[in-house]
N, C-alpha and C positions, 0 to 999 in steps of 0.2 A: 503494500500497500504505499503513494508515494506521499507528502508532507506537502500541505496545502504553503503555509509557511515560512518563515524564514524562521526558529525561536530567541534569533539576538536578534532583531530588526524590524521582522517578522513584512520583510522582504521576498516575494517570486519567484524570483528571479531563479533558479537552482538549480544543481547541475549534477548527477549523481553519478558518485565513482567509486568504485567496483568493492562490486558485494564479497564478501568470504564467511561462510562456514566453518561449520562445527556443531562435536556433539559430546552433548558436557553431564554425567550425572543424566543418564537415561533422559534426557535434554536434546533437541536440537536448535539449536542456537541461528540463525541468519542474520549477519551485522550486517545494513545500510549505511555504504559513506557518501555525505551529500558535504557537499559546497554553493556557500552561501554568494552567488555572482553580486550579489550588491555591498553587502558587512563583507563576503573573505573572512568569514567564520563557516572553521568546522559541522556537523555535528553529523549524530548515530541517531539511525532507526533501529529497531532490536525485536523481534518474529520469537517468540522463542515456541515452537512445542514441542510435545514428547517421542522421544523420539521411533517406537511400535508406529505412529498415528503418519510419525516426517517420510517414516520406510515404506510406509502403505503407499502414497500418493507414488514416486516414484515409480515405484512399478509402477504402479496403471499409469503414468503419463511413459513410460517407455514398452509397453505391452501396447495401443492402442493408434 
């Protein structure tokens, strides 16, 4: 899910940098990196899913 504005300045000119994912303590974390082109601040948005559900979703997307 894309952020609607920068948490620092409220700007909407956002650039998504590379994401990365990891599995930690039975959870699947995806960290989305964003940079505001208005104020040059960077921030992260983190999604946390149970590892079993994330694994099933990945398998379903590769099968279809």
